[in-house]
N, C-alpha and C positions, 0 to 999 in steps of 0.2 A: 648616320650611319655608323655600325658599334664593327668595326673591322676585328675587333679582339673579343670574339663575344660567347665565352668559355666560359660565363658566370653559372655556378650551379642553378637550378631550377628552384622556386618558387616551393616551401613544404605547405602541402592543400589545408591537410590536416595534422594533428596535435603530434606533440613527439613521444613516447612512451616508452622509461625504463632505460636501459643500455650503458648504464652509468662506467657499471663496472667495463665492457668492451670500449665506451667512451678514452678513459683511462689507458686500457691496455695500447689501442692506436698510438696516443701521444707518445705513450711510455716507447713503445716498439720504432715509431719515426724518431726519437732522437736518436734511435743505436743504428736502426738501416733505414733503409731509401725506400722499398718495396716492401707491401704490404698487404698481400690476399687476402681479401673478404670471404669465407668458403660458406657454403651451406646450401643446401636447395633450394627450388626456388620456394617464393612465397614467406621463407623465414626472416625477411627484411634487410637484405645485404644491402641494397639501394638504400631506402631508407640513412639505414647506419651509416652510409660511404657521404650522404648529403649532411648530415647531422655534424660528422667529425668534420668535414672540409669545413665549413662554417665555422666551428671553432678554432679550427688552425687556422683559418685565411689571414691572421693579425702577425703569425709568425713568420709568413713569408713575404719579403718585400715586394713580387710579382704578383701576391695573390694566388690564388684557385684558377685552375682550369678544368672545367666538366664535360669529358667526353662520354655521349651514349654511344653505343655500339648496336643499341637491339636492334637497329632496324639497317643495318649495315651486312650484307653477307658477302659482299665480296673483299678478299682477304690484300685483293691486287690494290684496295683505295685505302687501306685502315691509315698507310701515314698521311696521304693528301687528308682525309678526313679528321685526322690529328690536326696538322696544319691549319686547314682550314676552322676549326674553332678556334685558333690561337689566332688565325687573323691573318695567317701567312695567304701568299699568292699561290694557285694553282698552278704544279709541276706538273712534269713527267716524272712516275714512280722512280725515279733514278733520281733526278733532281729533289723529289720532295723530304728523299729522306737528309742530303746534306745541309738544305733548308732548313729543315726543322733541328737537326743539331746544333744550324750555326745561332739557330734564334735561340734555345734555350741553352748554351754556353756559358752566358754569363747571370746568366737567371738564379733568382730562388726562389721557385714555383712549385706549389705540389695539384700535382696533374692526379685527374681521378679516372681512370679505363673504368665506366661502368658495363657489365654484361660480358664475359668477356668467352665466357666459355664456348660458344659458336665459332671463332676465330681467333681458339687459344694458342695455336701457332706461329701468327702471324704475332698476335699480343705479346709473346714471349720473347720474340726475334726486335721484336720495335722498341721494348721496353729492355732487355739488354744493352740495344746497342745505344739508348738516349742516358742509359745512365752511367754507361764506361765514359760517357763525353761531357755531360751534364752536370760536375760538379756538386751543385745548387740546388738542383731537381729531388724531390720526392715523390713517390707514388702511389697511390691506394687504386688498387686492382679489386675489381667484385667479380666473380669468376664459382661457375659449380664444379671446377677443379683447379687445383695450382697452376701457376705457369711454369712452374717448375725450372727457374734460371738461380744462376748462382747472388747470391743474397738477399732471396724471396726469403720473408717469414708471412707464415700465413697463420692466419684468427681462423677461426671456426665459428660462424657464428648460430650460435645455437637459438634454440624456441625460449620464449620469454617464462620468465619463472612463473609456475601454476601451483597452485596448494592440490598435496597429495587427498588422496578421500580420506573424511574423517579428520583432519588436521585443517583444518584452515580456521586463521587468527584473524578475526574483523579487524584488529588495529592495523597485520600484517597481509593484504589481500592477494600480494604480488604482479607484476607488471601483466599479467596474463590478464588478470581476472580486472585490473586500473583500464585495460586496452578494451578489452569487452563493452565496462559499464561507457565509456567516456563515446564509443560509436554507438552503442545502443541508444545514449540521451539526444545524438545527433541525426538519428532515424525516427525516435518517438519521440517528439518533446515531451519533456514532463519525467521523461523512464530513470527511473533513481535504483540503486542497490538500495534494499532492503532486508531485515532481518528475514524475511518469507521466502526473497528469492536467492540470496547469496549461496544457500548450499548450493542449490540445481546450477547456480551461476559456477560456482567454483569445480561443480562437478563436469560441466558441458566445457571450461577451459583446460581442465585437466585429461576429458576425452581426443580435445583438439589438439593433445598433445602441446599447447604453449603456440603455436605457426600462426605467426601476426597473418597473416591470409583467411586461410582458415577461421579465424576469428572474428575480422571485419566480416567475413561472408555470414557467418551463423549470425551477427547482431544485426545483420540486412531484415533474417528474419522475421525480427521482431514486430512487422506491420501487418503478422499474420498471425503469430503464434506466438505463448508463450514460451520462457523461458525451458521450463518440464515439457513442453510440446516438443521445442528443438532434442534436446535431450534425449527424446524417448525417439524420435524419428532419426537421427545421428544415430544411437547406438546398430538401430537396424542394418542402416547404412552401414556404420564400422564392418559390422558381423560378414556380411556380404563379402566385402574387397576384400578386409584380410582373410578370407576362406581361401580365397583364390591362391594364396602362399608366394606370393610374385613383390619384390621389391620390400625395402627398407622400411619398418614402420610409421617414420614417421611420412615418406613417401605415400602409402599406405593411408593415412589418414589424411592429406593434403588431397589425394584425388577422394575419398572420401568425401571430403568437406566440400567439393567442385562437382562432385556426381550427384549427389545429393540437392549442388544449389541448381544443375542441371535439369533434374527433376523436377523440379519447383517450379520452372517456367514452362511457359505455353507451349506447343507445339510449334507456335509462330516463332515465338523467341527462342527456343532450342536450332530453330532452321536460317534465321538470323545470325547467330551466334557462329553457329559453322560458315557460316557464306563470308561474313565478316575478318573471318581470319586470313582471308587471301589478300588482304592489306599487309604490308608491313608497318605501317606508320599512322598515324592519326588522318582522319578522312572527314570530309563533308559528307552533306547530306546527299546531296544533287548525286553525290558519287557513290552513295550507296544505295540511292533509290536505282541508278540506270546499270549498274552492277549485280547488285543482290534480289531484285524484284524480278516474277515470272509469274505464270498462272498461281503457282502456288504461293506467292506471297505478294499483291498486289503492291505497286510501287507506292500506291495511296492509304497503304498502312506500314508502311517503312517507321513513318517517322514516331509511329506508336507505340512498335514494336521497340525501336531503337527508343523510346523512354523507357520503357518497361526494363531492359537491360541497363540502363542508368540506375533507377530504382533498383534493382538488384547488386549496382555494384559490380554485373561483370562486364561492363564498360562503362568507362570514364569521361565526361563533359572535359575539355578543355578550350580555351579562349586561345587563338591568334590571329595578330595582327586582328582585333577586333570580329573576328570569325569563328560562329562555335563549329567546332569539331569533333569528335568521337575518336576513343582507342581503346585498344584494350592491354591488360596488363601481360607483358609473355608469356606467364604459364596457363593464362584463361585463352592468347592465341593457340597456342600449343595444343591445348584441350579441344577447342573446336575446331583447329585442322583436321588431327585424328579424327574424329566427329563427321568431318567433310571429306576427308580418305575413304571410311567405311561405309558412307553412303553412295560413293562411286559417283560426289561432285566433282572434288579438288580439280580434276583435268579442265571440266565445261568450265566453273568458276575465275578458273586461270587464267583461261581463252578470253571470257569477256571482263575481267578485268585488262587485260593486256588490251586489247579492240579498243574499252572504252580511251584508257590512256594515249593510242596510237592516235585516236580521232584527236584527242585532246591535243596532241602534240600538231599534228598537222595542220591544227585549224591554227594553233600559235603561230606557228611559221610562216603562213599568210598572213597571219596580223603584225607581224614582229615589223614592219615597215611602215606604220603608220601613225596613229595616234593610242592603239590601242596596245601598242608595244609595252609602256610600263604596267598596266592590269593583267599584260601574258607573264611578264616576266615575275610580278609576285604569287601569280600562281604556281609559278613553276619551284619558288625556292618552297612554298609550302609545301608541296607536292613531289618533292626531288629524292627523297626517300623511298616512296611508293614506285616511282619512276624506276629507280635505279633497279629496285624489285623484278620489276616488270620486264624487263630489260632480257634479264637472264632469260625469260619464259619466251621473248621475242627471238632469240639468236637461237633458242632449240625447234621452233614451231611453227612461227612465222614464215608467209609467204615472202618470197624474196622483195616483191615489187612494196611489200607491207615494210618491211624490214628498211628496206633500200628509205622510205620517207619519215621514217619515225628516226633512222641515224642522221639523216638531213636537219630535220627539227629540231635533234636534241642537239647537235653542233653549234647550231645559232642561240640555243639559249642556253648552253653552256659558254659561249665565247662573248657573248653579250653579258655575261658577268663576271669575263673575266679568267673563267675558269678553261683556258686554253689545253693542260693536263687531263683533267676527265674529259672533256670533249674529244681529246686523240687518243685516252684509252680506250670507250667507249668503239671507236671511227675504226679503230685497228682490232679491235675483238670481232668488227662485224665483218669487215675486209678478209679476216683470217679463216671466220666461219666459212663464207663459199667462195666456190673457186670464181664462179662467173653468176651475174642476174641478168639476163637480158633487158631492154633496155635502156634511155640514157643515163636514167636514176643515177646506175650503177656509174655513170663516168663521171658525177658529181660528187659520190661517193669515195670515191678513188682522188679526186682533184682536194675533197675535205681534207682527206687524208694527209694529203701532200702539202696544205697548208699551215694545217697545224704543226707539220714537224720543222716544216720554215718558220714559223713564228719559234720554236723553240730550238732554232741554230741547229737541227739535227738536219744538215743535207742531204746526206746520201739517201734516205729512205725518202727523202721528201724525194730529189729527184726520178727515183727509182716509182713511187706512186703516178708521178703527172707524167711520167713517160708511157705509163701504160694507160692514162685519163687521154693524152692524146692521139693515141693511135685508134681508140673507140672511137674518140670525137670528131678525128676527119676520117674515120671509114663509114661514120653514119652522117655527116656533112650536119652534123649537131652543132650550131652555132654557141646556141646558149650554153651547151655542155665546154665547147671552146673555150668560151669566155671565162668559166672559172679555172679553167687549165691557164688562161691566159696569166691569167690575175695570179692566182698561186708562184706562175715561176717570175714576176715581177717581183711578187715579195722577199721571195728567195735569193731572186737577184739584189736586190735589196739586201736581206739577212747576211750576202756574202760579201755585201761590198760594190758588187757592178754597176753603177750609177744608169750607163749607157744601157747597159739591158735591162735593168731595171723598168726603166722610161717605156722604153720601145714594148715591153711586153704588156704596162700596163695601159698606154695608150691603145694597142691593139685591143686587151681587156674590153676598156671601155668602150670603144667600138662597135664590138661585136654582139654587148650587152648592151647596144642600143639597136644592134641591129635585130634582136631576138624582142624585142620591147619590153627584155625583165625587170620586174620593181622586187624583185627580193633584196629584203635588208642589207645582204650582205652585196649590193652593187654599188653601191654611195661609196661605199667602202677603198674603192678601187679609185676614188679620186682623192680621196684622204693620204695615202700610200701616195698615188700619183706629186701629191703638194710635195709629200717628204722627199722623194726622190732629187723635183727639180730644187726645192731648197737647198740639201745638202750638198748638188751639184754648184751650187754659187750663185743660183737664180731666185731670187727671194721675192720678187714681185710676179713671179708665174707661180711658184709659190702659194702667196696669199692669192692668187688668181686662183688656183684648184679649188684650194679650202673655202674659199667666200662662197663658189660656186656649190659645193655640200652644205654648207650651213642654209643657205638662202631654201635650196632644194628640201631641205629635211624639215626646216621653221616650217615650210610651208602644209607640208604632208603630218606635220604634227612627231615627229621621230623624233626620239631623244640620243640613242646610242652612238650613231656615226654621227649627227651635228653635232654634238658632243666634240667626237675626235678631230671633228673641221675645227672647232672653235681652238683647242688645243695646238692642232698645227698652223690653224693662222695664224694664233701667237706665237710659233716658233717659228715660223717664218718673216714675224714684223721682228723678232728679237736676233735673230742669226742676220737680219739686213739693217739694220742697227739702229732702232727704235723701239728698245724696251719700255717706254710709256709707255707706246700702242699697244704693248705684246700683253701687258699686266693684266687687261681687263678682260682681254678674251681670255688668256689664262684660268682666271679665277671663276669665268662662266664655265668651262669647259671643265673643269675640276668640280664645282661646287652639282652641275650634273652629276657625275661620275661619283660622287658621292652620294646623293640621294638613290642612286637606279644599282648602287653596292657594285661596280663596277671595278673591284680589286687590281686587276691588273691598269684598267684608265685613270685609276687613283695613282696609283704610282706612277705612271707617268707624268699625268700631270704633275705633281708635287718636283718631279724632276726638273721640270720646267718650269715650273715657277721658279726653284729654288735658283735656275742661271739667269733668271730675269733678275731677281731679287742684287745677284752679286755684281748685277751690269749695273742695276740704278744703286750701285753703291752703298749696299747694307748686306755686308760679305756677313757679318755670324748669321742672319738671320737665312741667309741663301744656303751656306754651309748647313745649318743645320737641319733646311727640307731635304736635303739634297744626302744627310746621312739617314734621314727616314725616308726615302725610297730605298736606299740602298737595299731593302731586306727582299724587294721585289727584283731588281735592276741585276743582281749580284748573280743571283740563285736561277734567275731564270735562261743564262747562257746567254741571251741575248740582251740588247738593248731595246728590244721591238727593233725600232729604227737603224737598225745596221752599223756597222763601226764606226761610220761616219758620225754619227749621234755619239756614238761613245766618247769621240774624239773630243765633238765638240762638249759635251762634260771637263773631260780631262782641263779642257781649257778654261772654264770658269770655277774650278779646284784651286789652277796654277791661280787667274787671278787674286782669290781668295786668298790663299795661300801668301802672296805676294800683300796683300792690303793687311794683313792679319798679324803676320807674322809665324813660325811653325808651331809657339806654343800654345796662343790662342786658337792659332785654327787647329789642331787637333781637341784641346776643351771643346771645342763649339761642336766637332764634328760628333764628338764621345755623347753629349748634352742629346744633340738629333736621333743617334741611333738610339739612344734610350727613352724615343718618345713614343709614344700609345697614340693609333694610327688617328683616332679622333683628335687628340691633342695638336697633332702636324697639321690635320687638318686645314684648324681651326685657324693656326697661323698662318696658312699660306694663303687661307682666306681674307687676313685681317680683323677673323672674326674676335682673335686673342692679343695679345702684344707679345712677339716672342720677345727671348731672355736677351734684351742688350748688350753689344760688348761696350760700354761706356762706364769706363774708370771714375772716369767724374762726376757722373749724377748720381751716384747712391750715397748717400749720408754715413760714409764708413769709418769703420774707427779704426783709430791706429793701430797699426803692430802690437802694439802693447795692451789694447783689451783681448788679444790669442795670448791663449796658456802656451808652455813649451810644447806638448805635446799635439797644438794644434797649428802652430805657428812649420811644424816638421810637416806635419799634412800637407797644408795649405802651400808647401815647397813641391812635396812631391805633385801634387793634384800638377800645380805648373810645368811639371815634368812632362805630365800628357800621362800620368797612369791611372791604370784603373780603380776603383776598391781593393777588388780582390787582388791587385800587384801592390798596393801599399799595405797592404794587410801582412802580406808575405815577406815586403821587406823589413818592415816592425815587429814580425813575428805575435800579432795580435789577429785576434778575432776581426773577421771580415763587418762583423755587426756593430762591435766597438769602433771602425772606422766610421761608417753607416753615418753612427750616432755623432762622431765627434766631426763631420762635415757638415750635418745639421747645424750644428753650434756655430763652426765657421759661417755657415750664410748669413744665419740669425746675427751672429754680432755684425756682421761689416754690414747686412743690410743690402745681398747679392740676394739671388735667384738662379745663378748657375752657374754651372765647373769654368765654363769662359770667362765670367767676370772675375773668381779666383783666379784664375791661369792672370789674366792681363794686370789685374791689380799686383797680382806679386812683381810680377816681371818689371813695372815702372818704379818698382819701391815698395816696398814694405817699413819703412823707419823712416 
C-alpha cells in the first residue's frame, strides 16, 4: 500500500526538444515558487511538466507530487484530492485544508497541479494558501489561463520549432520534424526521414504550427497515406477551418487536425468517439460496451471500433492494476463531447452512463458484506473519477429512490476506504438537493449523514440529522432504519464521551438489526463500537467478547473491513486489560488487512494502537515513532474516532514513553516518527523493518572528536529537539547545509536516527 502516491506517471513515448523551456522552469523555480505553464490544448504542457518534475525531483528533499485534475469537476473536492495524492486521510472540506497546510509546512516538495483551467479559481485559492504557509513548497501548474495570484510566474509553452518554407536545413531539422519522424517510425516500422520526404515533412510541420498533438495525429495517418497526401488533404481542411474566421490561428490549426482525424474515422469510430466522451476518466471495455452500444453500434462491434480509435491515437490504451482500460486526452474528449451535443445524444448518453454506474454501486453495496468485498473496493478505486462525475448528473436528474440507493452505496464504498470526508460531502449534497424522498431509504440517508458528521466530531449537525431520521423511522415502524439511527446515535455518544449512552444506543441498534435480519456491511461495525465503549468504560473482558464475536462472524463470511476493525479493537481491549503481549498479534493482523485494503483511516488507527502497545512492552522509541506517524490522521480529523477516552489513553502512553526516555530523546523520536512515510511506518509496526532503536551502546559510535566543530554544534541543537529548519535559522546557514551536516553526523556515529543522536549527546559526548 502506497499511501503517498503522488509520483508522476511514467512517460510512454519519447520526449522531444524543450531544452530551453526546461532550463527556464529551473531558473524560475530558483527565484519564485509558482510557475504556471500556459498554452492551448495539445501544445504539450503536461509532458513538459512531467519532464521538468523528473529533472528537478532530486532538488527537493521530499520529492515530487503530481496531481492530475483533468477528471475532477467538483471544486469543493480539490483540497481533498491533493491531500489524497499526498497520502493524507480524508477530511471534511474545512479540516482538509488545515491538514494539508500542516503536512506541507516543513516539507521541501515540488507539487505539480496538472490541468487547472476548469478549476482555476479553486486552484488559485489553494495555491495561495499553501505557498503562504509552506516555505519549502514549489508549485508547477499547467493551465490554459493563469492563476493570477501574487508571486505567480507564467511561462507560455510555445509550439515546437518548425522550419519555415524554403529554409529547411537537414542538419538542423527542428523539434517538430524530429517529433514527426519519431512518431512516424513508431507507426510504420522502418519509416525514416529521407532526402525525398524531408521537404514534405517540413511543410507538414509548418502547416501544423509545430503543435505536438496535431503532429502526432498526422503521423498516425502514414498507415494509409504518404506524407505528400497528408499535406494535400490537410491544406484543404485548414482552408475550411480558417475560413470560419473564428479562434486564434493555433486553435484553428489544432481544430483542423482533429477535424481531419475525425473525417478519416469510420462512421462507427466517429460515433464511439462521441459517446466515449461521457466518461471523465479511463474506462474498461465492458463499461464501454454497456453504455455506448445500441442498434446503431452493436456491443459485439465495440472492441473492434475501440481498437480502430487506438490505432488512430484518438483513444489511448492504459494498464491499471493489470487491467486494460481506455482513455482520451482532454482535448479529444472535448471534441467528442461537442459532436455528441450536436447529435442530440449528450443527455441520453449521460443518463445511460449514470444508470450503468448506479447499477454497479447498488450491486457493490449488496456484496460488501462478504468475500466479494475486496473485488468491489478494487473496482471502486478504478472507477472513482467516473463515479464522481456521474453523481452530479444524479443530483440533477435521478429519481429519488435511485439517488438514495446510490448515496447509501457510495457512503459504504467511501467509508470502507477511510474516506469519511468525501462520503459526507456527497451525502450532504444529496440531502440538500431534496426536501423529502418517500420510503425508508431516505431515513437511512439522513442517518448516514449523521454518523459521518459524528465521526468527524461535528456533533450539532449530526444530532439534527439523527432527529429527523428518528422521527421518520418511528412514524413508519421501520426497525431497519431505526437500527441505523441508534447506531449513529451510539457513535455520536461515544465521540462525545458519554459511554453509558453509547453502550445503550449501540445495544439497541444491535437488537434492531437482528430483528430486521439486516446483513449490511455496516451492521457488524455496531459490535466494534460496542466493544470500544465497554473497553473504555473499564470492562475489557466484555470488550474482548464483543470484538471476538465480530471477528469470528466476519471471518466466516469472508469479509475484511469489519473483521480488521474487530481485530484492532480486540487488541485494544487486551492492551487496556493489561496484556500487551496478547494484543500485539491482533493489532498487527488488523493493520496488515487495513494496509492491503488501502483503508487510510483504519491504518492510522491501527498504527496508533500498535504504538501504544509497543510502549507498554518497553520499546518506547519504536512506540513513540508510530504514535507520531499516526498523528497526521488523528490530529486533523477532529476526533480519535473512538472518542475522548481514546485520546486520554493515547496521552497515557505518551506520558509513559516520556518518563522512560526523558524529554530530549522523546522529542527526537517523535520528530523522527513524524517524518516517516506511511509505507515505512507500517513496515515498522508490522515488524517487517526494524525501527531505529534508542540504544546508545549498540552502535559503533565514534568519539565526539570524530565530528567537526560545526557537526558537534548541530548535534547539540538536535539534542535540544530543534528541527533542521530551526537549526538553520539559529546558525544563520542554509537548511540544505544542515541536512548535509546531519547526514555526516549519522554516518560518522553509525546511527540511523535523530533519537540516537539525542541520547548519545545527553549521555556525554566526550
